[in-house]
VOGU-3710 file (C-alpha; in Angstrom, 3 decimals, decimal comma):
1> xxxxxxxxxx> -21,254/26,787/7,177  -21,153/25,859/10,743  -20,430/21,892/10,766  -20,205/22,014/14,878  -24,077/22,809/14,935  -24,773/20,870/11,700  -27,499/17,406/12,328  -25,856/16,247/9,301  -22,271/15,690/10,663  -21,753/14,387/14,041
11> xxxxxxxxxx> -19,597/15,551/16,844  -17,231/12,227/15,942  -17,068/12,963/12,185  -13,377/14,553/13,037  -10,915/12,182/14,644  -8,836/15,338/14,980  -8,885/19,270/13,838  -6,582/21,360/11,805  -4,850/24,011/13,510  -4,076/27,096/11,137
21> xxxxxxxxxx> -1,440/29,644/12,298  -1,978/33,173/10,598  1,335/35,298/10,177  2,755/38,409/8,231  5,670/38,443/6,630  7,345/41,072/5,177  8,794/40,801/1,735  12,051/41,682/0,854  12,899/44,921/-0,794  9,777/46,806/0,527
31> xxxxxxxxxx> 7,152/44,220/-1,315  4,588/44,642/1,134  3,088/41,928/3,357  2,269/38,689/2,680  -0,029/36,391/4,585  1,313/33,264/5,771  -0,797/30,429/6,940  1,009/27,524/8,105  -1,533/24,062/8,838  -0,568/22,116/11,335
41> xxxxxxxxxx> -2,501/18,944/13,285  -3,681/19,824/16,727  -2,112/16,398/17,556  1,781/16,684/16,358  2,481/12,865/16,205  0,039/12,691/13,480  0,108/13,942/9,328  -1,881/17,060/9,180  -5,642/15,860/7,712  -8,575/17,483/6,455
51> xxxxxxxxxx> -12,161/16,734/8,111  -14,934/18,686/8,203  -14,438/20,696/11,401  -10,870/21,667/9,813  -12,499/22,909/6,437  -14,228/24,719/8,529  -10,881/26,159/10,679  -9,470/26,545/6,920  -12,575/28,068/5,896  -12,480/30,514/8,551
61> xxxxxxxxxx> -8,687/31,332/7,968  -9,385/32,275/4,574  -12,324/33,931/4,856  -10,302/36,569/7,108  -7,091/36,777/4,796  -9,356/37,820/1,660  -11,251/40,368/3,810  -7,031/42,219/4,921  -6,338/41,223/0,683  -9,554/43,192/-0,165
71> xxxxxxxxxx> -8,598/45,787/2,378  -5,055/45,937/1,215  -3,244/45,124/3,814  -1,451/42,054/2,255  0,012/41,960/-1,074  -0,237/37,604/-1,230  -1,173/34,570/0,477  0,904/31,911/1,012  0,234/28,227/2,601  2,459/25,703/3,940
81> xxxxxxxxxx> 2,618/23,071/6,430  5,130/21,742/9,248  8,853/20,437/8,005  7,849/16,629/6,169  4,226/17,305/5,956  2,466/19,959/4,382  -1,317/18,052/4,167  -1,461/14,351/4,173  -5,171/14,505/2,301  -8,670/14,116/3,931
91> xxxxxxxxxx> -9,093/12,653/7,460  -10,375/8,857/6,445  -11,313/8,167/9,767  -14,304/11,190/9,449  -14,894/10,061/5,919  -15,822/6,554/7,296  -18,394/7,904/9,632  -20,642/9,521/7,117  -23,365/6,761/6,615  -25,592/9,319/4,220
101> xxxxxxxxxx> -25,930/11,435/0,813  -26,626/14,179/3,071  -23,378/14,344/4,831  -21,065/12,652/2,198  -22,625/15,762/0,090  -22,123/18,315/2,772  -18,480/17,233/2,741  -17,809/17,779/-0,773  -19,233/20,901/-1,284  -17,554/22,029/2,156
111> xxxxxxxxxx> -14,589/21,257/0,127  -14,953/23,082/-2,785  -16,646/26,373/-1,200  -13,124/26,464/1,032  -10,363/25,451/-0,913  -11,863/27,663/-4,171  -11,225/30,624/-1,846  -7,982/30,167/-2,626  -8,227/30,184/-6,557  -10,295/33,138/-5,866
121> xxxxxxxxxx> -8,222/35,568/-3,667  -7,683/39,098/-4,804  -4,369/38,593/-4,432  -1,595/35,621/-5,535  -1,565/32,950/-3,675  1,164/30,163/-2,769  1,747/26,825/-1,858  5,126/25,974/-0,226  4,798/22,441/-0,140  7,288/21,112/2,804
131> xxxxxxxxxx> 6,588/17,572/2,617  3,536/14,768/1,675  1,176/16,490/-0,687  -1,756/13,983/-0,997  -5,366/14,070/-2,099  -6,965/17,438/-0,654  -3,866/18,333/0,360  -2,419/18,364/-3,307  -5,938/20,018/-3,973  -4,892/23,072/-1,997
141> xxxxxxxxxx> -1,442/23,713/-3,712  -3,693/23,202/-7,332  -6,269/26,556/-6,049  -3,074/28,483/-5,374  -1,972/30,441/-8,246  1,922/29,065/-7,888  3,502/26,564/-6,498  7,271/25,396/-5,010  8,046/22,447/-3,265  11,033/21,246/-1,207
151> xxxxxxxxxx> 13,687/19,056/-2,616  13,645/15,343/-1,628  9,937/15,340/-1,412  8,772/11,613/-2,747  4,922/12,035/-1,900  2,894/14,003/-3,765  -0,243/12,171/-5,590  -3,802/12,107/-5,941  -4,592/8,466/-4,664  -8,300/8,630/-4,386
161> xxxxxxxxxx> -8,992/6,382/-7,028  -7,212/3,592/-4,485  -10,145/4,067/-1,971  -12,885/4,298/-4,096  -13,464/8,091/-4,750  -12,088/10,818/-6,320  -10,081/14,421/-6,160  -13,894/15,717/-5,366  -12,267/19,279/-4,178  -11,798/20,517/-7,435
171> xxxxxxxxxx> -8,790/17,828/-8,350  -10,251/16,507/-11,724  -11,145/19,587/-12,646  -7,387/21,806/-12,170  -5,373/19,244/-12,553  -5,243/18,898/-16,314  -5,485/22,679/-16,625  -2,119/22,526/-14,976  -0,336/19,740/-16,669  -2,095/18,913/-19,650
181> xxxxxxxxxx> -4,378/15,548/-20,087  -2,040/13,179/-20,188  -0,193/14,196/-17,453  -2,977/14,267/-15,377  -4,019/10,668/-16,773  -0,660/9,650/-15,421  -1,373/11,594/-11,889  -4,976/10,501/-10,792  -5,761/7,127/-12,440  -2,531/5,592/-14,032
191> xxxxxxxxxx> 0,071/6,082/-11,115  -2,589/5,316/-8,392  -3,275/1,720/-10,166  0,291/0,873/-10,260  0,455/0,218/-6,474  -0,281/4,178/-5,756  3,244/5,085/-7,091  3,759/8,616/-5,972  5,070/11,659/-7,544  8,510/13,053/-6,463
201> xxxxxxxxxx> 9,801/16,574/-5,753  11,523/16,826/-9,369  8,889/14,504/-11,211  6,287/17,301/-10,101  8,647/20,068/-11,644  9,188/18,439/-14,673  5,466/18,000/-15,606  4,556/21,393/-14,689  3,036/20,506/-11,626  5,137/22,926/-9,444
211> xxxxxxxxxx> 6,919/25,739/-10,738  9,923/25,311/-8,892  11,672/22,808/-6,344  14,135/24,320/-3,450  16,265/23,261/-1,425  15,405/21,937/2,214  18,107/23,690/4,081  16,852/27,300/3,944  13,408/26,609/2,466  11,513/28,912/4,429
221> xxxxxxxxxx> 13,602/31,686/3,323  13,718/30,240/-0,460  10,369/30,510/-0,719  9,971/33,929/0,743  12,824/35,207/-2,052  11,183/32,925/-4,638  7,574/34,128/-3,638  8,810/38,005/-4,433  10,657/37,215/-7,221  7,120/36,046/-8,689
231> xxxxxxxxxx> 5,035/38,930/-7,237  8,072/41,715/-8,641  7,934/40,042/-12,278  4,967/39,250/-12,334  4,889/35,800/-13,500  1,523/34,149/-14,637  0,195/31,235/-12,952  -0,120/27,982/-14,849  -3,776/27,125/-14,740  -4,882/27,643/-18,290
241> xxxxxxxxxx> -8,558/28,904/-18,891  -9,240/25,899/-20,450  -7,100/22,207/-20,818  -4,444/22,387/-23,551  -5,297/20,439/-26,178  -3,484/16,971/-26,641  0,040/17,504/-29,196  0,113/15,712/-32,351  1,237/12,711/-32,919  0,829/11,495/-29,339
251> xxxxxxxxxx> -1,770/8,743/-28,760  -5,280/9,696/-26,622  -4,806/9,427/-23,062  -8,064/8,862/-21,757  -8,649/5,668/-24,480  -5,512/4,196/-23,503  -5,884/4,499/-19,905  -9,184/3,365/-19,915  -8,057/-0,011/-21,922  -5,160/-0,353/-19,491
261> xxxxxxxxxx> -7,884/-0,132/-16,365  -10,184/-2,713/-18,722  -7,400/-5,184/-18,808  -6,259/-4,824/-15,060  -9,532/-4,420/-13,618  -12,198/-5,946/-15,959  -14,604/-4,106/-14,175  -13,838/-3,839/-10,704  -12,789/-0,757/-8,877  -15,175/1,665/-10,568
271> xxxxxxxxxx> -13,348/4,711/-8,957  -10,756/4,861/-11,493  -12,753/4,917/-14,308  -14,781/7,747/-12,623  -11,699/9,893/-12,071  -10,823/9,190/-15,595  -13,991/10,324/-16,970  -13,836/13,834/-14,985  -10,348/14,512/-16,094  -11,576/13,609/-19,558
281> xxxxxxxxxx> -14,546/15,851/-19,266  -13,098/18,979/-17,677  -12,445/20,721/-20,368  -16,159/20,789/-21,647  -17,330/22,056/-18,602  -16,909/25,609/-16,680  -15,354/26,065/-12,676  -19,060/25,648/-11,077  -20,164/22,926/-13,216  -17,204/21,024/-12,814
291> xxxxxxxxxx> -17,109/21,518/-8,747  -20,887/20,702/-8,928  -20,113/17,297/-10,672  -17,331/17,084/-8,669  -19,407/17,318/-5,597  -22,716/14,548/-6,897  -19,642/12,161/-7,753  -17,534/12,166/-4,669  -21,090/12,129/-2,591  -22,347/9,183/-4,068
301> xxxxxxxxxx> -18,716/7,138/-3,843  -17,803/7,950/-0,172  -21,348/5,760/0,243  -19,519/2,738/-2,359  -19,178/-0,760/-1,854  -15,323/0,068/-2,608  -15,184/2,809/-0,845  -16,267/1,456/2,617  -14,117/-1,425/1,916  -11,292/0,540/0,757
311> xxxxxxxxxx> -11,401/2,894/3,911  -11,408/-0,486/6,134  -8,498/-1,685/4,443  -6,461/1,876/4,684  -7,238/1,668/8,549  -5,781/-1,520/8,687  -2,793/-0,699/6,901  -2,133/2,493/8,421  -2,650/3,203/11,704  -4,042/0,040/12,718
321> xxxxxxxxxx> -1,173/-1,582/11,397  1,314/-0,178/13,835  -0,658/-1,414/17,036  -0,383/-5,038/18,020  -4,020/-7,116/18,051  -5,865/-7,317/20,678  -4,712/-10,935/21,196  -0,596/-9,793/20,459  -0,247/-7,297/23,285  3,042/-7,430/24,155
331> xxxxxxxxxx> 3,498/-9,436/27,478  7,418/-9,040/27,552  10,133/-6,307/26,756  12,233/-7,395/23,916  15,599/-8,649/24,337  18,665/-5,456/22,938  19,607/-6,767/19,242  23,019/-4,982/18,653  24,256/-8,025/16,445  22,403/-10,124/13,910
341> xxxxxxxxxx> 23,598/-13,352/12,721  22,161/-15,124/9,239  22,799/-18,598/8,027  22,578/-18,539/4,444  23,858/-16,522/1,830  21,520/-17,125/-0,974  19,236/-14,618/-2,291  16,781/-13,963/0,594  19,491/-14,018/3,032  21,319/-11,346/0,990
351> xxxxxxxxxx> 18,343/-9,187/1,379  17,653/-9,345/4,716  21,403/-8,571/5,679  20,927/-5,163/3,609  17,475/-4,445/5,097  18,192/-5,162/8,681  21,796/-3,481/8,495  20,500/-0,246/6,648  17,533/-0,167/9,468  18,383/-1,120/12,602
361> xxxxxxxxxx> 22,593/0,142/11,701  23,699/-3,147/13,615  26,612/-5,157/12,447  25,688/-8,580/10,072  27,349/-11,800/9,916  26,447/-14,267/7,273  27,520/-17,372/6,833  27,713/-20,322/4,186  29,271/-23,613/3,930  31,981/-22,997/1,899
371> xxxxxxxxxx> 33,572/-19,876/0,149  32,506/-20,035/-2,947  29,001/-19,582/-1,856  29,893/-17,284/0,568  31,565/-15,149/-2,568  28,377/-15,253/-4,136  26,355/-14,195/-1,333  29,146/-11,415/-1,366  28,071/-9,909/-4,914  24,543/-10,811/-4,036
381> xxxxxxxxxx> 25,000/-7,614/-1,142  26,801/-5,708/-3,190  24,452/-5,203/-5,658  21,996/-4,966/-3,598  23,189/-1,755/-2,067  24,435/-0,350/-5,694  21,100/-0,874/-6,768  20,080/1,079/-3,572  22,513/3,775/-4,688  21,368/3,895/-8,058
391> xxxxxxxxxx> 17,791/5,074/-6,913  19,290/7,519/-5,053  17,831/5,515/-1,449  21,475/5,511/-0,564  24,059/7,905/-0,635  27,968/6,487/-1,862  29,298/6,926/2,233  26,233/5,388/3,614  26,498/2,499/1,048  30,496/2,196/2,200
401> xxxxxxxxxx> 29,430/2,498/6,126  26,122/-0,772/5,492  28,816/-2,978/3,443  31,381/-2,406/6,422  29,070/-3,420/8,451  27,890/-6,969/6,755  30,084/-9,541/6,901  30,011/-12,843/5,043  32,422/-16,069/6,005  32,220/-19,627/6,631
411> xxxxxxxxxx> 32,746/-20,236/10,014  29,581/-20,010/11,961  31,679/-19,707/15,424  31,918/-15,839/14,240  28,173/-16,059/15,279  28,815/-16,724/19,093  28,337/-12,566/20,113  25,004/-12,627/17,966  21,261/-10,967/19,989  19,662/-12,815/17,192
421> xxxxxxxxxx> 20,473/-15,551/14,549  18,231/-15,975/11,478  18,137/-19,480/9,545  17,541/-18,647/5,760  18,782/-21,635/4,161  16,979/-24,572/1,882  13,284/-24,946/2,406  14,377/-28,690/3,997  12,979/-29,396/7,359  16,041/-31,603/8,364
431> xxxxxxxxxx> 18,586/-28,975/7,158  17,131/-26,385/8,818  16,772/-28,307/12,141  20,518/-29,453/11,684  21,353/-25,838/11,176  19,402/-24,799/14,779  20,657/-27,794/16,619  24,336/-26,229/15,514  23,993/-22,931/16,058  22,319/-23,877/19,778
441> xxxxxxxxxx> 25,883/-24,784/20,818  27,443/-21,697/19,594  25,539/-18,713/20,951  24,865/-17,605/24,664  22,150/-18,630/26,216  19,766/-16,060/25,711  19,929/-15,401/21,706  17,307/-15,788/19,962  16,681/-17,992/16,982  14,386/-16,976/14,425
451> xxxxxxxxxx> 13,525/-19,363/10,850  12,585/-17,278/7,313  10,681/-20,572/6,994  7,707/-20,015/4,473  5,367/-23,053/5,656  7,529/-25,268/7,848  6,697/-26,425/11,348  8,693/-24,289/13,473  7,770/-26,292/16,257  9,166/-29,145/14,352
461> xxxxxxxxxx> 12,374/-27,164/14,061  12,628/-26,211/17,655  12,333/-30,051/19,059  15,437/-31,791/20,533  17,076/-28,703/21,087  18,049/-28,013/24,713  16,124/-24,375/24,542  12,939/-24,768/21,843  11,529/-21,349/24,151  14,078/-18,832/21,957
471> xxxxxxxxxx> 13,257/-20,549/18,604  10,433/-18,196/16,699  9,191/-18,105/13,019  10,077/-14,848/11,412  8,751/-15,273/7,832  10,062/-11,922/5,200  8,502/-12,101/2,160  10,190/-11,701/-1,364  11,469/-8,979/-2,339  11,987/-7,934/1,150
481> xxxxxxxxxx> 12,859/-4,576/0,225  9,223/-4,160/-1,022  6,811/-6,286/0,697  5,775/-4,727/4,123  4,572/-7,771/5,744  6,227/-9,853/8,458  4,774/-12,925/9,841  6,289/-13,602/13,376  5,107/-17,053/14,376  5,100/-18,293/17,917
491> xxxxxxxxxx> 5,411/-21,625/18,895  3,696/-23,379/22,017  7,307/-22,938/23,534  8,264/-19,866/22,797  9,228/-17,395/25,355  7,493/-14,361/25,316  10,776/-13,015/25,317  11,777/-14,253/22,478  8,394/-13,300/20,268  8,651/-9,674/21,429
501> xxxxxxxxxx> 12,180/-9,929/20,283  11,333/-11,452/16,902  8,593/-8,718/16,581  10,699/-5,493/17,429  13,009/-6,318/15,246  10,516/-6,989/12,590  8,753/-3,478/13,106  12,459/-1,238/13,187  12,987/-2,639/9,838  9,957/-0,650/8,936
511> xxxxxxxxxx> 7,642/-3,925/8,950  4,348/-4,574/9,914  4,162/-7,360/11,895  1,131/-10,105/12,118  1,555/-12,690/15,058  0,359/-15,797/13,980  0,184/-19,389/16,248  2,687/-22,447/14,673  0,012/-23,620/11,864  1,273/-25,347/8,261
521> xxxxxxxxxx> 1,593/-22,214/6,129  0,387/-19,293/8,823  -1,480/-17,294/7,380  -0,976/-15,660/3,791  0,666/-18,913/2,206  -2,039/-21,237/3,538  -4,773/-19,099/2,015  -3,017/-17,970/-1,205  -2,198/-21,897/-1,749  -5,924/-22,674/-0,702
531> xxxxxxxxxx> -6,883/-20,461/-3,341  -4,064/-21,620/-6,119  -5,215/-25,349/-5,116  -8,205/-25,122/-6,088  -7,973/-23,807/-9,616  -5,550/-26,405/-10,229  -8,563/-28,714/-9,175  -10,629/-27,010/-11,367  -8,573/-27,990/-13,730  -7,602/-31,504/-12,883
541> xxxxxxxxxx> -11,050/-32,096/-13,224  -11,471/-31,011/-17,009  -11,558/-27,033/-16,903  -9,613/-25,535/-19,898  -6,745/-23,720/-18,166  -7,695/-20,870/-20,042  -11,243/-20,270/-18,277  -9,320/-21,163/-15,039  -6,930/-18,485/-15,273  -9,686/-15,986/-16,462
551> xxxxxxxxxx> -12,027/-17,118/-13,421  -10,599/-14,716/-10,535  -10,833/-11,537/-13,331  -13,951/-9,642/-11,947  -11,895/-9,475/-8,711  -9,425/-7,285/-9,654  -6,689/-8,846/-8,501  -3,004/-8,357/-9,398  -2,351/-11,133/-11,344  -4,059/-14,244/-12,444
561> xxxxxxxxxx> -3,691/-17,897/-10,512  -0,862/-18,963/-13,452  1,135/-15,801/-13,053  1,102/-15,940/-9,665  1,996/-19,578/-9,930  5,071/-18,011/-12,522  6,097/-15,319/-9,712  6,004/-17,649/-6,869  8,033/-20,149/-8,897  6,498/-23,672/-10,054
571> xxxxxxxxxx> 8,696/-25,801/-7,604  8,304/-23,076/-5,000  4,647/-23,954/-5,419  4,558/-27,572/-5,263  7,239/-27,413/-2,435  4,595/-25,676/-0,092  1,655/-27,431/-1,691  3,104/-30,649/-0,449  3,844/-29,792/2,696  0,177/-28,338/3,368
581> xxxxxxxxxx> -0,919/-31,450/1,448  1,208/-33,490/4,412  0,040/-30,959/7,212  -3,873/-30,752/6,201  -5,120/-33,070/3,700  -6,953/-33,113/0,897  -8,013/-29,475/0,514  -5,124/-29,345/-0,338  -4,765/-32,375/-3,391  -1,667/-32,745/-5,171
591> xxxxxxxxxx> -1,287/-31,547/-9,163  0,073/-34,268/-11,478  -0,021/-31,480/-13,695  1,905/-29,131/-11,724  4,181/-31,584/-11,058  5,050/-32,709/-14,842  5,339/-29,191/-15,636  7,754/-28,829/-12,810  9,431/-31,960/-13,883  9,496/-30,679/-18,029
601> xxxxxxxxxx> 11,172/-26,951/-16,276  8,178/-25,177/-18,385  6,886/-21,814/-17,723  3,194/-21,449/-17,432  2,522/-17,385/-18,293  3,219/-15,390/-20,887  2,639/-11,367/-21,675  -1,087/-11,359/-22,840  -2,336/-8,454/-25,619  -2,105/-5,610/-22,959
611> xxxxxxxxxx> 1,538/-6,452/-21,355  0,100/-8,347/-18,620  1,186/-12,197/-17,875  -1,669/-14,869/-18,874  -1,253/-18,501/-19,019  -0,388/-19,937/-21,648  -2,392/-22,220/-23,482  -0,098/-24,667/-24,365  0,351/-25,823/-20,998  -2,953/-27,685/-21,163
621> xxxxxxxxxx> -1,388/-31,185/-21,881  0,780/-31,072/-19,475  -3,466/-31,841/-17,681  -5,216/-33,523/-20,587  -7,779/-32,974/-22,292  -10,547/-30,150/-21,128  -14,040/-31,122/-21,012  -16,396/-29,283/-23,025  -18,330/-26,626/-21,721  -19,825/-22,643/-21,731
631> xxxxxxxxxx> -16,943/-20,623/-21,185  -18,845/-18,504/-18,998  -20,459/-21,369/-16,634  -16,697/-23,084/-16,606  -15,564/-19,274/-14,787  -18,158/-18,950/-12,346  -17,874/-22,434/-11,317  -14,002/-22,667/-10,778  -14,662/-18,843/-8,814  -17,395/-20,413/-6,538
641> xxxxxxxxxx> -15,183/-23,229/-6,012  -12,133/-21,091/-5,189  -14,732/-18,197/-2,767  -16,081/-21,838/-1,077  -12,796/-22,897/-0,647  -11,306/-19,699/0,955  -14,421/-19,487/3,293  -14,086/-22,730/4,423  -10,017/-22,114/5,000  -10,361/-18,586/6,299
651> xxxxxxxxxx> -12,880/-20,131/9,122  -10,364/-23,149/10,097  -7,402/-20,861/10,334  -9,500/-18,857/13,050  -11,215/-21,879/14,196  -7,566/-22,488/15,149  -6,550/-19,722/16,524  -3,601/-19,213/14,312  -5,118/-14,977/14,104  -7,269/-13,667/16,879
661> xxxxxxxxxx> -9,585/-11,918/14,546  -10,429/-11,950/10,792  -8,946/-8,460/10,465  -5,481/-10,304/10,912  -5,944/-12,334/8,143  -6,955/-9,421/5,898  -3,969/-7,191/7,127  -1,853/-10,474/6,044  -3,061/-10,725/2,688  -3,290/-6,884/2,190
671> xxxxxxxxxx> 0,236/-6,400/2,614  1,913/-9,884/2,046  -0,104/-11,096/-0,960  -1,560/-8,108/-2,652  -5,117/-9,013/-2,143  -6,915/-6,033/-3,409  -7,719/-2,686/-1,422  -11,153/-2,262/-3,382  -12,371/-5,293/-2,519  -10,781/-4,216/1,408
681> xxxxxxxxxx> -9,477/-7,908/2,170  -10,388/-11,005/1,820  -12,949/-11,346/4,306  -14,901/-8,273/3,190  -15,401/-10,171/-0,349  -16,618/-13,374/1,555  -19,244/-11,433/3,394  -20,431/-9,411/0,765  -21,088/-12,196/-1,809  -22,458/-14,281/0,525
691> xxxxxxxxxx> -19,796/-17,249/1,125  -19,069/-17,265/4,597  -22,373/-17,183/5,590  -23,151/-20,272/3,002  -19,839/-22,040/4,056  -19,542/-21,205/7,822  -22,973/-20,500/8,816  -21,690/-16,726/10,263  -20,096/-13,778/8,648  -16,343/-13,105/9,057
701> xxxxxxxxxx> -16,737/-9,695/9,984  -19,542/-7,485/12,138  -22,457/-6,326/9,447  -21,634/-2,731/8,166  -17,810/-3,462/8,472  -16,469/-2,154/5,495  -19,404/-2,302/3,143  -21,576/-0,180/1,939  -24,440/0,932/4,053  -27,635/-0,434/3,014
711> xxxxxxxxxx> -29,726/1,585/-0,029  -26,740/3,097/-0,764  -24,179/0,682/-2,320  -26,083/0,381/-5,918  -26,654/3,957/-6,818  -23,013/4,969/-5,271  -20,660/1,957/-7,339  -22,820/3,071/-10,542  -22,408/6,856/-10,301  -23,140/9,103/-13,392
721> xx> -20,776/11,760/-14,324  -22,108/13,026/-17,402
//
């Protein structure tokens, strides 16, 4: 199959092409010649991925090696990658460029035709996994007879379901034959569902996904020696001709996973169910039938609404997330940050100190109002660092160095030589203004002053300062170590240098930046609180709390509205809602029921039958007796109210210039609020459901962005796997 001349794969279907370097390596002890294929990207700055033409390159290399194996010139074949990356999966940009079933079917079949050459080679095949082995990259390894991985690799997995597709190049048929059905379901369904939790080298060895883990130092030599040993001993590969039966006494992994999917997704993100079905039926299909069904399902799902939305989300949060937006191009060079000050020593301040000290490697000075609070802050920092040591994120030596670099005290004068100071005190405007007023008298004229406020006016905090141009918002999300987003808030007075410095610090700390103007709630809290305000408003108007909490289930959100309220904290949500009500008016109405719950110190959610938090029906008394009516109609009314409100608020947010485009709203909600990638973000969902045009008279995104090609979505989203 020659893609360059194919009418179904356009020239732009690969954003870059795979490079394969073939090398003959002599095996120890006169063991013969090993054909070593090293896979790299033509652009060394990018991870190695597989697109249509990359598959052609790999197929040509494998056919050449097969001919040599048949001629007796080589006794084994090994596939490896560059340091840190084996193969990171399919080229998502190439997949997004395919718009008809002929093209997607060609890609699915090309993957099988290429990778199966490894499994059908006349000599043993080996995968030397040097780093990221994701999706199609892991499928390359699954087609090999034996697999070895470098110690310390943390990114092995089959995340296709998160992208709205299935492991369609042999993964669903091969995986249960190698690790068994329970582990296969965990790797390809449950881990992707759990925020795409990947597998480490050591975990892969434990479940039988790989045969050995070798130290990074001298990995190539050790892998060669290990390969020679396998060849000498005639060690059989782990692949079974049949899927091993589930051990007696163990629960059926398919039934259990199906219940989990239903409880978490409620029918949203159908790709997970397709993966589960392919795994469950793999044992009843031979290789040809198994691969043929994978072709059918993958080619359809590549055109589905979920896949198009997820690919859009991946583009935003991946390569797009590291580029400034068009309206947020750097207009100044960031100032050097060699020392950071933090005012406050609470949990947020401690998390910021550990993140900045660890990622930037600069000294951090934390200051509190008295020694008792400073001591508590010291304890928080030590606990956070100890937790990283326990999880293997820090060595004992690096932990000591980090702790030595974080000084906690009570003298604000110690911040005098800081290049940037972050206030992380209680969320009260007058308190924050007082902090900045005092700090300004102590620090250098070029020191940037940043606030971690989540909703308050940054402009108001800078009002009255001698140098308001140095003040910016630097809104990290909680928990700081896990949440990838930072909103950098520029006031009308903020200097380009101050904004650039704040953005540079956030990026050096490993975060994705969305720059906003100084409007209440910025992006994430403004949008989230509008959703919660409309849910609470529905309950105040008579909708039962149980119906309101269940109304958004069809979206497959990570948690229900009342579970989100409890996670945020009722007093915090109440405070932000009051702030937004005061600033933005009746679109954010006060909730007397929420006020009563806060006053009584009550919780609002408890674990449901599947362990996921659901609203506690007992809190209905805080809102009064509900109205009678159809449960289905009540849920539909809440869902429509929320959708209308979100469309209105995002339209206003964009009209006000809080961010320059809808894509930044999606990026912020994906990374700052956990808005599901299977929806593509919040704007694609509003466009697909028609709410943008009904409420605003316009779409938020151009037609075709994050949505399926006309005429294919219905078929693709209901692809059969029987």
